[in-house]
VODRENDREN-740436 format. One record per residue (C-alpha): z, y, x; residue in three letters. Coordinates in steps of 0.02 Angstrom, whole numbers, padded with zeros to 5 digits, always signed. Layout:
// VODRENDREN-740436
ZYXALA...
END
This chain:
// VODRENDREN-740436
-00780+01163-00087MET-00706+01065-00232SER-00825+00983-00354ARG-00685+00951-00478ILE-00665+01080-00617PRO-00496+01165-00631LYS-00499+01149-00821THR-00493+00964-00860ARG-00390+00860-00979THR-00284+00772-00847GLU-00198+00934-00795THR-00073+00920-00938VAL+00015+00778-00847PHE+00161+00801-00729GLU+00191+00685-00581ASP+00312+00550-00636TYR+00379+00531-00459LYS+00488+00683-00426THR+00475+00726-00240PRO+00629+00709-00133TYR+00708+00860-00054THR+00752+00842+00130LYS+00934+00804+00088ASP+00885+00674-00041GLN+00765+00591+00081ALA+00899+00584+00217LEU+01026+00510+00097ALA+00906+00376+00036GLU+00840+00336+00210ALA+01016+00311+00276ASN+01044+00172+00148ARG+00910+00065+00232CYS+00974-00087+00327LEU+00822-00082+00446PHE+00800-00270+00427CYS+00727-00354+00581GLU+00626-00475+00475ASP+00593-00344+00343ALA+00518-00427+00187PRO+00453-00256+00132CYS+00328-00258+00276ILE+00265-00429+00225THR+00245-00368+00046ALA+00136-00220+00100CYS-00049-00265+00112PRO-00069-00138+00252THR+00089-00199+00341ALA+00165-00026+00366ILE+00319-00035+00478ASP+00431+00022+00338ILE+00600+00013+00428PRO+00524+00113+00571GLN+00456+00254+00464PHE+00621+00262+00367ILE+00724+00264+00528ARG+00623+00414+00589LYS+00667+00507+00429ILE+00852+00482+00469THR+00826+00570+00637THR+00724+00711+00554ASP+00568+00652+00645ASN+00458+00670+00492VAL+00301+00692+00595ARG+00334+00525+00681GLY+00374+00447+00513SER+00209+00503+00439ALA+00112+00443+00591LYS+00193+00271+00577THR+00129+00262+00398ILE-00047+00327+00435PHE-00066+00213+00587ASP-00063+00067+00465SER-00134+00148+00310ASN-00238+00306+00324ILE-00226+00319+00133LEU-00036+00317+00142GLY-00019+00478+00042MET-00110+00414-00111SER-00033+00241-00096CYS+00140+00321-00100ALA+00093+00382-00273ARG-00012+00242-00346VAL+00053+00081-00267CYS+00148-00035-00386PRO+00297-00031-00268VAL+00402-00118-00400GLU+00307-00280-00363VAL+00269-00246-00179LEU+00385-00165-00051CYS+00524-00105-00165VAL+00519-00268-00261GLY+00547-00361-00096SER+00693-00255-00034CYS+00843-00364+00011VAL+00956-00254-00094TYR+00876-00333-00249ASN+00972-00492-00205HIS+01137-00400-00183LYS+01146-00314-00351GLY+01115-00146-00265ILE+00972-00027-00309PRO+00828-00058-00187PRO+00774+00073-00061ILE+00650+00191-00143GLN+00516+00160-00013ILE+00375+00239-00111GLY+00469+00403-00132LYS+00516+00406+00053LEU+00334+00375+00098GLN+00286+00515-00020LEU+00410+00631+00067TYR+00340+00597+00241SER+00156+00600+00197THR+00167+00753+00086ASP+00261+00844+00223THR+00120+00799+00344ALA-00014+00860+00224TYR+00077+01022+00183ASP+00106+01058+00367ALA-00076+01020+00410GLY-00031+00896+00546TRP-00178+00808+00631ASP-00147+00639+00710PHE-00318+00570+00753TYR-00482+00617+00834GLU-00650+00533+00844ALA-00683+00419+00991GLY-00817+00443+01122GLU-00991+00414+01051ASP-01043+00231+01067THR-01222+00252+01008GLY-01190+00128+00867LYS-01205+00169+00682SER-01140+00096+00519VAL-01194+00122+00339ALA-01059+00111+00206LEU-01100+00087+00022ILE-00981+00178-00094GLY-00860+00320-00055ALA-00702+00239-00121GLY-00542+00190-00029PRO-00615+00038+00060ALA-00762+00134+00134SER-00656+00285+00177LEU-00528+00179+00269ALA-00667+00088+00361ALA-00760+00249+00403ALA-00605+00333+00476HIS-00566+00183+00585GLU-00747+00170+00643LEU-00747+00353+00692ARG-00591+00325+00796ARG-00691+00192+00886PHE-00831+00319+00913GLY-00962+00246+00797HIS-01076+00353+00688ALA-01048+00322+00503VAL-01145+00368+00347THR-01075+00339+00172ILE-01192+00322+00022TYR-01113+00369-00145GLU-01202+00373-00313LYS-01080+00500-00388ARG-01066+00683-00343ASP-00881+00664-00303VAL-00804+00569-00158ILE-00650+00460-00164GLY-00688+00322-00288GLY-00552+00276-00411LEU-00425+00383-00316ASN-00518+00531-00389VAL-00600+00462-00545THR-00484+00325-00606GLY-00302+00339-00554VAL-00183+00377-00696ALA-00148+00565-00685PRO+00039+00542-00704TYR+00028+00454-00536LYS-00101+00564-00450MET-00224+00693-00511LYS-00403+00707-00451SER-00376+00862-00346ASP-00241+00775-00244ARG-00358+00629-00214GLY-00492+00753-00162GLU-00370+00836-00041ALA-00337+00668+00039GLU-00524+00642+00062VAL-00539+00813+00146ASP-00394+00772+00263TRP-00468+00603+00308LEU-00640+00679+00336MET-00569+00810+00453SER-00584+00683+00594ILE-00767+00738+00596GLY-00930+00645+00604GLY-00921+00558+00435ILE-01084+00592+00344THR-01082+00569+00156VAL-01241+00564+00052LYS-01192+00592-00130THR-01303+00563-00279GLY-01386+00417-00190VAL-01380+00247-00274GLU-01409+00103-00156VAL-01533-00022-00227GLY-01618+00116-00326LYS-01637+00271-00216ASP-01625+00178-00051VAL-01662-00006-00019ALA-01539-00126+00059LEU-01673-00177+00181SER-01691+00004+00238ASP-01505+00014+00275LEU-01512-00146+00375GLU-01660-00082+00476ALA-01584+00090+00508GLN-01405+00045+00553TYR-01319-00078+00669ASP-01205-00140+00529ALA-01180-00118+00343VAL-01014-00114+00249PHE-01011-00140+00061VAL-00864-00044-00011GLY-00924-00002-00185MET-00814-00030-00336GLY-00844-00124-00496LEU-00978-00091-00626GLY-00971-00021-00803PRO-00840-00072-00931ASP-00874-00234-01023ARG-00882-00204-01210LEU-00869-00313-01364PHE-01033-00368-01442ASP-00966-00382-01619ILE-01014-00298-01784PRO-00987-00110-01774GLY-00986-00104-01584HIS-01110+00041-01586ASP-00999+00156-01690LEU-00945+00321-01616GLY-00770+00327-01544GLY-00781+00157-01457ILE-00777+00188-01270VAL-00747+00089-01112GLY-00573+00129-01047ALA-00627+00160-00867VAL-00765+00277-00926ASP-00644+00370-01040TRP-00515+00388-00901ILE-00648+00460-00785GLU-00700+00587-00918GLN-00518+00632-00948MET-00489+00660-00762LYS-00648+00757-00724LEU-00691+00849-00886THR-00611+00925-01040THR-00608+00804-01186LEU-00615+00856-01367ASP-00466+00767-01445THR-00443+00878-01597ALA-00491+00743-01723ASP-00402+00600-01637THR-00230+00536-01688SER-00241+00346-01699LYS-00287+00259-01536VAL-00316+00074-01508VAL-00328-00002-01334ILE-00407-00174-01320LEU-00342-00279-01175GLY-00182-00318-01083GLY-00219-00281-00901GLY-00173-00132-00792ASN-00318-00026-00853THR-00254-00053-01030ALA-00079-00003-00972MET-00148+00157-00897ASP-00246+00196-01055ALA-00093+00169-01164VAL+00017+00282-01059ARG-00118+00415-01042GLU-00155+00427-01227THR+00031+00439-01263LEU+00044+00575-01131GLY-00095+00673-01214LEU+00008+00681-01373GLY-00071+00546-01481PHE+00073+00484-01586ASP-00003+00320-01647ASP-00055+00210-01501VAL-00078+00022-01520THR-00127-00107-01391MET-00216-00263-01454ILE-00204-00416-01343TYR-00255-00595-01375ARG-00106-00664-01280GLY+00080-00632-01285VAL+00185-00501-01198GLU+00251-00613-01060VAL+00076-00675-01020GLY-00019-00512-01001MET-00085-00468-00829SER-00032-00286-00838GLY+00126-00239-00745TYR+00283-00263-00849ALA+00362-00100-00787HIS+00211-00002-00850GLU+00221-00081-01022TRP+00409-00050-01027ALA+00376+00134-00994ALA+00244+00137-01132ALA+00361+00054-01257LYS+00493+00184-01219SER+00367+00313-01283LYS+00341+00213-01444MET+00182+00120-01398ALA+00146-00025-01517LYS+00061-00192-01488ALA-00028-00324-01590ALA-00006-00488-01498TRP-00115-00641-01520ARG-00252-00539-01600ALA-00439-00550-01563GLN-00559-00412-01620PRO-00699-00480-01728VAL-00774-00319-01798SER-00755-00131-01808PHE-00748-00037-01973ASP-00824+00136-01983GLY-00871+00284-02091ALA-01006+00414-02060ASP-01052+00327-01898GLY-00876+00335-01824HIS-00748+00198-01800VAL-00603+00192-01924THR-00521+00025-01886ALA-00521-00134-01782VAL-00524-00298-01878VAL-00444-00444-01787CYS-00419-00629-01809ASP-00240-00685-01786VAL-00230-00821-01651LEU-00117-00971-01633ASP-00025-01018-01473GLU-00186-01095-01406ASN-00280-00932-01437LYS-00378-01009-01581LYS-00406-00910-01743PRO-00287-00955-01884ILE-00397-00982-02039PRO-00378-00845-02168GLY-00268-00733-02060LYS-00331-00563-02006GLN-00258-00392-01970ILE-00340-00221-01980THR-00280-00085-01862VAL-00332+00095-01905PRO-00415+00191-01763ALA-00500+00357-01726ASP-00528+00308-01545LEU-00547+00133-01471VAL-00534+00109-01282LEU-00600-00058-01222VAL-00507-00122-01069ALA-00563-00302-01054ILE-00632-00288-00878GLY-00781-00218-00785GLN-00946-00295-00738SER-00966-00351-00558LYS-01097-00273-00447LEU-01121-00421-00333GLY-01287-00463-00417ALA-01362-00321-00316LEU-01345-00432-00163PHE-01395-00597-00241ALA-01565-00595-00154ASP-01497-00548+00019ILE-01500-00710+00116GLU-01330-00752+00187GLY-01231-00636+00072VAL-01148-00756-00048GLU-01100-00694-00221VAL-00975-00796-00321ASP-00931-00743-00499TRP-00998-00571-00459GLY-00893-00550-00302ARG-00959-00543-00126ILE-00886-00685-00024VAL-00812-00640+00146THR-00693-00712+00272ASP-00522-00634+00300GLU-00600-00501+00413ASP-00729-00445+00287GLY-00877-00535+00368CYS-01011-00602+00251THR-01126-00745+00294GLY-01263-00625+00350ARG-01257-00553+00525SER-01209-00369+00523GLY-01153-00367+00341TRP-00971-00338+00295PHE-00880-00300+00133ALA-00710-00255+00062GLY-00619-00180-00087GLY-00663-00213-00268ASP-00834-00284-00222ALA-00744-00432-00143THR-00572-00441-00225ASN-00629-00409-00403GLY-00521-00256-00432GLY-00352-00247-00345LYS-00247-00099-00286GLU-00294+00049-00177VAL-00183-00021-00040VAL-00283-00183-00040ASN-00445-00086-00021ALA-00371+00015+00122ALA-00315-00143+00211ALA-00483-00230+00187GLU-00582-00078+00245GLY-00481-00062+00403LYS-00493-00248+00444ARG-00680-00244+00418ALA-00696-00093+00533ALA-00614-00192+00673HIS-00730-00338+00639ALA-00881-00222+00642ILE-00822-00147+00806HIS-00812-00320+00884VAL-00980-00370+00810TYR-01069-00220+00883MET-00992-00253+01052GLY-00963-00070+01085ALA
END
């Protein structure tokens, strides 16, 4: 039964990727050169055999196409929607060097995986019981990918999740014009249909259950939790109403109904991908005055250029080389962001400030790391808030593994899926089952 309400703010958005019809998919698939040394495979963190899955579309073997995708990435349906293909597989297509539009790999992947979901095709079953068990912390993409792979090996798995919903950012944080929460929830249900994946929601590890208890109860532990709360500015006026962490606001927008009646001027602080999402989402909700404030310049921001280009096409504004120094307010609510103007070295220019009016301020300057939770666990090294692992997800403590945002600091869903799967294989080897 769904735990996501049907009436929530995100439902006003339409998917920006229009699904292919069968004829459109066949036409696009037949443009593929099926490169032997396909750079698109190398660009995919989960190494999907892209020419193979596309070739199967050309022969109308959509079931085989979908299985090729899921064999590499069990979260292939959501990744078809949320992956930044422009800088991964599509961006690596050889056609880019020939002045020809690249193969629309993401849309072809969407065609195959959606067909599989809609048809209710099952591809996998749990392996024979090994008598081994694994605890997984967090119910996001990394843990889900690891849990599914571990079940195929026959291991018992239990996921501990502090929220009441399962799926991590695929449900609570993905921009709704890419994928809405109910679609992420449907993917979780499909993945869980393999059977034997126990999920304990509303349980916060380190608070409701001790790490030492997990280690004693299970043969291995996988840390797949995400990042912590939004980081906020500690400047005058920071406690005014209307100043919210961007990740927290996006979650509320995706899972609840927001009251936006008195909001017209929105300011987003930051220049990363969360800021890009917040800009595009607020524009999509109908706010007609949206400004991003960033202390660098346009070419230097970490957010994807194609996302900012889309935002600018909808009349998003930006204040470059600006650093918030205070918030103005009236009656306990924010009314403006006051910023120093910075020089090319990001130093304040004496006497130069700008004031940007705002009814709502979304702070997207990063999230706190949760690695401190493991700082006292001997052998689990934490560096700058991230858990340190080798390429297979092994920590320095026997039986402890990690992947996803807890180790990479906040990358894409596809990275989490790849890291979860690799860790599952390492756990399988470690347990000697």
